[in-house]
N, C-alpha and C positions, 0 to 999 in steps of 0.2 A: 543530555538525557533523552533528547528527541529520537535518537537512533536506537534506544533500548526498548525492547518490547515492554508493553505496559505490565504484562504478567510477571516480568522479571524484576520489576522495581519493588522496592520496599517503601511503604507509605511512611509518612512522618510519624504517625501514631505508633507503628510497629518499631520504627527506629528508636523512639523514646522508650518503648517497653524493653527493647534489647539492651539499651544503655542501663536501664534500671536493673535488669537481670544480671548483667555483668558486675554491677556494683553490689547487689545483694540477691542471692538465689531465693526464688520464691515460686512455689507451686502455682499460686494464683496468676502470676505473670505468664507462666507457660499456658495456662488455660486461655488467657486473653489472646495470646499469639496464635494458639491453635484455632480459636474462633474466628480470627481474621481471615483464615484461608489463604494466606500469602506464603506459597511454597518457597519463595525466594529467601525466606528467613531460615530455611533448613541448614545451610552452611554455618550459620551462627549458633545453631542449637546443638550441633554435634559435639561441641566441647563439653557439654554438661552430661554426656553419656558416661563420663568418667568422674563424676562428682563423688565426694565422700559421703554424701547423703543418699541413702536408698530411695527416699521419697522424690528427690530431685531427679535421680536417674530414671525412675518410672515416669515422672512427668515429662521428661525429655523424650523418652521412648514413645509415649503416647502422642505427644505433640508432633513429632516427626512422622509417625505412622499416619496420623490423620492428614497432615499436610501433603504427604506423598499421594494420598488419594485425590487431592485437589490438583495434582500436577498432571497435565496432559502427557501422554507417552512421548510425544514429539519434543517435550522439554526436558526429558530425563538425561539426554546427552549433555545439554547445557548444565544441568544440575550436577552431573558427574564431574564436569570440568571445574565448575564453581567450587565444589567441595575441596578441590586440591589447592586452591589459591590460599595465599597467606592472609590471615585475618588482619584488620586494621590494628595498628600498634597498641591501642589501649585495650584490645581484646586478647592480645597474644598470650599474656601470662596465664589466663584461665584456659586457653586452648593448647597449652604445652603438652598435656597428657595425650591429646589426640595426635599431635605432631610426632610424638615419641613412641607411639603404639608399635609394639614389636610383633613379628609373625608368631612367635611362640605363645604370646598371650592369646591371640585369636585361636591358635590351634588347641589350646587347653581350656577354652571356654566350655562350660558344662553344656549338656544337651538341652537344658531348659532355658538357655540364654534367650533373651528376646530377639526375634529375627531382625529387628531394626539394627541391632548391634553389628550383625554380620553383613547386612546390606550396606551400612555406612562404611564398614571396613573394606568392602569391595570398591569404594570410591577413594581409598587412601592414596596419598602421593607415592608411597613406597610400594614398588612392584612385588616385593616379597610378601608384604601384608595382603595385597590384592590376590596373590596366588593362593595363599592359605584360605582367604575368604571365599574364593571360587570353590575350593575343595569342600568347605563347609556348606556352601550353597547347593552343591551337587547332591548333598545328603538329604535335602528337603524332598518331600514326597507329595506335596499338595499342589504343585504347579506354580505357586506364588514366586518361585525363584526364577522363572523363565525370563522375565524382562531384564533382570540383573545379569543373568548369564549372556543374554543377547548383547548387552552393552559391552561386556568383557570379551565377547567374540571378536571385537574390533580393537582390542587393547594393543598398544604399541609394543608390548613384551610378548614374544612368540610363545613361550611356555604357558602363559596365561590363556592365550587364544586357543592353544591346543586343548587344555583342560576344559575350557568352556565349551568347545566344540564337541568333545567326547561326552560331556555331561548332557548337552542338548540332544545329541543323537539318541540317547536312551529315553528321552522324554517326549519324543514325537509319538504320542499315543492319544487316542480319542478321549481319554479321561482329562487330558490337558487342553482340550479344544478351546475352552473359554479363554485361557491365558494366551494361547497363540493368536487368537483373533484380536484380543485386546492389545497385543504387542506387535501387530502386523506391520506397523510403521517401522519398528526396529528391525524386523526381518527384511523388509524390502529395501531399506536404505543400505544394507550390506552389499546388495547386488551391484557390481561394477564400481563401488566406492570404498569397499572394505580393503583391509590390508591383506586379505586372503580371498580366494575365489569361493564364494558361497552360493553360487547358482544352484548347485545340487541340493543344498540344504533348503533353500527357498522353494525349490520344486517339490521336495518331500513334504514340506509344511503345507503348501498349497494343495497338494494331493490329499493330505489329511483333512483339510477344511472342505474339500470338494466331496468327501464321502457322504452317502445318504444319511448316515448316523449323525452327521454334524449339521444337517440342514436346520434343525430346530434352533441350535445355537446361533447359526448365521442369521436366521430370521429375527431372532431376538435382538441382535446387534444392529438391525436396520434402524433401530430407535436409539442407538448409542449417542451420547452427547458429543462424541469425537467425530468430526466431519470425515477424517481420513478412514476411520473404521466403517462408517456408514457407506461411503463410496465403495470401499473394498467389498463389503457384503452385498451391495447391489450388483457389483460386477460378478461376484461368485454365483449369486442366485440366477443371474441372467444366463450363465453358461450351463446350468443344469438342464437336462433333457425335459423335465416336467415343469419347467418354469412357465409361468403365465406372464409373457412378455409385456402385454398391454398393461396389466395391473402393476407390474414392477416399474415400468417406465412412467406410468401415470403418477405413481407414488413418488418417484424420484423428481418429477417435474414440480411436485408440490413441496419439496424439501426447502427449508429456509436457507440452506447453503447454496450460494451461486455456483460453486464448483461442481456440485452434484447435479444441479439443473443443466449446466452446460454439458456435463458428461452425458446425461440422459438424452439431450438434444442430438448429440453426435451419434449416439447409439441408434436413435430413431432413424436418422438418415441412412445408416448402414443396414438396419433391419428392413427398411422399405426397399432398398436395393435388392436384398436377398429375397424378399417376398415377390418382387417383380420378376426375378429370374426364375422362381419356382412355380409361378402361376401366371395366368393370362391377365388377371385383374387384381389390383392392389386392394387389400381389405379396407373397407370404409372406417374401420376402427382407427387406422393410422391417420386418417383425415381428422377425426375427432381429437386425436392427440396433438396434431399440428396446430389446430385451432386453439388448443390449450396453451401451446407455446406462444401463439400470437398475443395472448392476453397477459403474458408475463411483463413485469415492469422493467425488466432489464433489456436494453436495446439489442445486445448481441444475440439473445434468444429470439427476439422478434425478427431480427434480420435473417437468422438461420431458418426460421419458420417460413419466411417469404421465399427463400431459396428452395426449400423442400416443396412448397406449394407450386412454384413455377416449374420445377423439373419433373415432378411426379403427378401433380394435379392441375395442369394448366387450365382446364375447364372451370375449376373452382377458384383459380388464383386471381382472376380479374378484379373482383370486388375488393379483396384484401389489398391488392396492389394500388388500386385507386385511393383507397383509404390511407395507404402508406404515403401517398403524395403530400398529405397534410399532417404527417407525423411531426412532433416537436423535435425529433432527433434527425440530424443531418444525414447520418449513414443510412437510416431507414428510408428517407426520401430518395437518396441516391440509388439504393437497392431497388426500390419500387420502380423508379424510372428506367433502370437498366433492364429489368425483366418485362416491364410493360411495353417497352419498345419492340420486343420480340412477339409478345402475345397479341396486343392490340395497340399499335402505334397511335399516339395522339400528339397534338401540338401542346407542349407543356407551357409555353408562353401564354397561349390563349386560355388554357385551363387556369393558370394562376391569375391572369387578368380577370377572368370571370369571378374567381373567388374573392379578389380584392374589391370588385365593384358590386358584389351581391348584397352588400350591407351587413354581412355577418361579422360582427366585431370579434367574436371568439376565435376565428381563424385568420384574421387580418394579418397578424404578425407572421404567421407561418406562410401565408400566401406571398407576402412581400419577400420573405427569405427565399422561397421557391423561385420567384421571378428573378431575384438576384443571382440565383444559381444557374438559371436556364436562359435568361434574357440577354439582350444586347444593349449597347450604349443608348440606343433610342428609347429603351424602356425605363431608363433612369429618371426621366421626367415625370412619369407616373408615380414612381416610388417617392421622389422628392416632395410630392404634394403632402405626404404624411409626416414630414419632419417635425411638426409641432403637435403631433397627436398626444392626447392626454395619457394614453397607456404607455408605460415605460418600455414594455417588451416590443411595442410597435416602433418606438423611436430607436431602440437598439437594432431592430431588424432593418430599419431604413438605412442606418449608418453602415451596417455590415454589407447590405446589398449594394449601396452606392460605392463602397470601397472596392467591390468586385467589378462593377460595370463601368463607371466613369468618374473616378475620384477627383481628378484634376479639374473637372468642370463644376464641382460642387465643394470646392475648398471653403467657401463662405459658410456652407451648411455645417461642415465639420468644425469650423472655427466657432460658430455659434453654439454647437453642441458641447464644446469644451467647457462652457460655463453652465451646462445643464444642471438643474437642481438635483438630479439623480447621479450619484458617483459612478455607477456602472456605465451610464451613457457617456459621461465625460471621459472615462477610461478608454472606451472604444474609439472616440474621436481622437484621443491622444495617439493611439497606435497608428492611425492613418496619417495624421499630421506630421508625425516624426519622419515619414518617408518623403514628404514634400515641403521641407523647411524653406527651400528656395522660393516658394510661392507665398510665404507668410510675412506678415508685418511684424518685424521683431520688436519694434517700439511698443506696439499694442500689447504684445505678450509680456514685456517687462512691466508695463503699467498694471496688468492684471495681477502680477505677483506682488507689486508694491501696494496695491489698493485692496486686495483680497488675500491677506497673508496667512490666515489660519484656516485653510480648508483644503480639501482634496484637489480643488482646482489649482491651487498653488503648486502642489506636488506634480500634477500632470503637466502644468505649464513649464515648470523648471526642467522636466525631462525633455520637453520639446526644445527648449533653449539650449540645453546641453548638446543636442544633436545638430545644431546649426554648424556652419562652417567653422573650422578649428578656432581661428582668432575671434570670430564673432561670438562663439560660444563662451570664450574666456571673458570677452568684453562684457557680455550680458551678466555673467555670474558675478564679476567683480563690481560692476555697477550696482547690482541689487544688494550686494554685501554691505557696501558702505552707505547706501541710502535707506535701507530698512532698519527699523529699531526693534523688530521682533526676534527674540532669541531663537525661536523654533525655526524661523526662515533662515536665519544666519547659520544654524547647525546643518540644515538641509543643503545650503549652498556650499558649506565647507566640505561636506561629504562628496558633493559633485566635483569640487575642486580636486579632491584626492583622486577621483576617477579620471579627471582631465589630465592630471600630472602623469598618471599611469599610461594614458592614451598617448601623451606627448612622446613617450619613449619608443613607440612602435608605429606611429602614423606619419605618413608623408604630409607636409604642409607647405602652403605657398609662403613666399618671402614676406616678412613683416615690414610694413612701411614705417618710416620715421615718425609720422604723425600718430599712427596707431600705437607705436611703441611708447611714445610719451603719454598717450592717453591711458594705456594699461598701467604703466608705472605710477601714474597719478592716482589711479583708483587704488593701487596697492598701498601707496602712502597714506591715503585717507582711511584705509581699513586696518591700520596698525593696532587699533584697540580690540579688534576681533580676530585677526590672523596671528597665529603663533609665529615666532621668529623663523623656525625651520621651514615652514610652508612658504612664508614670504620670501625667504632667500632662494628657495627652489624655483618659485614662479619668476622672480627677477632674473635668475640665471637663464631660464628657458627663453624669456623674452629677449634678453640682451644677446644670447647666443644666436638666435634666429634672425636678429636684425643686423648681424655683421655681414 
């Protein structure tokens, strides 16, 4: 389920309601499902559109209608596909009427039929049913049919595509502007990805939306709950001649959606380029907007702001770049150093050393990280002095910096940090120690696992032991397996043994000595109570094969 969008899942509560509904039709259950707002339930409700009870039919129509309002336009394609799938076995009997729906039935529905009936028919698995549904949809005159026709515009049956296209061409009118804006995701997804070439249709719809008469509707949808619609409307407004560029981009930079803020930042860069080409001096308003970008919590925006400042406002960039040297984000620090070296070169090593020694605890971790990024092996001695600092972030910064500057000289520091009371510090130590197992005391690591069996330290230490030399790795795992009495540790070791066996099939290894062979086989014999027979035989075969 982790790969399924959260909005496409049905909660346990709604699943229970659906089970109850398929056992006994109830208007009250429809109300509860409708109130849940879970549009993923729609494929299960369509069967009740053909109930013998008019009250149930109305309840189903109302529930589906309300749930469709909760469905983002970008999810309508998924919903269309989902409605064609076969229902679970225990639902199929009640869904029989939907499956067997005939084109003639849809064709002869009365004019006062609920629109939901026709919309759901346009999702039917039978192409003939969909074709008749498109004919019925094309008769709608209020614009609500536009999204459903756009979906059918990419139908895999060509006559349906043709009828949907012909119907849509007649509906490109200013009175339908709201529906085209709301369905713009469906319009633009057809370009280059549809089964037909719809570039012309897309152009005509965009020209409709660009008309002055449509500006009020576009402005209104700048506050749409749909991110894609908001971004599209910002883009359309920015292209109009009377657009207040500063106001629009400032508003976009305040949008809660990161995608819109990033889009606005890229537009600002382009607008400043145009402003610079058309006038001798860049407007100060752009500088205010760039400072606004610098205050954003997302690093990519702040990094782009530093780029813009450095390229277009070098006189004002120095202060922001120096501040960027102490950013919590690595990419911001790198960007600041790259631009500062061109505007006002300084010694970064001296700068970070000053920050370390100035007594300001709030910037100590960042200063250590910066020194690790810009210093040399000689500077590692200064950094190592803070290995036992009380702040977790400082200890983490120390380990990361030492791993970049001179890790082999401070193996003891990393070994000590492996048993740090903070899991994140221990994890960083593990990542470095794995690369230098030839410098480690294997016996000490084994004892750590045996004497501290139920902690993150055990997990990290086992991963280090696993990365030792091939036979040493197996020796360590088997020895721990028969000596420990903790089931959790035994299970962790058995999982690593599975990985070891997989590695044995693809890794070159040195010849196994007779003494080591006997020792390994002895460990296996002493682990018979925890190792299953198949794994034991596989290990014995690998050991005996390599000793021949």
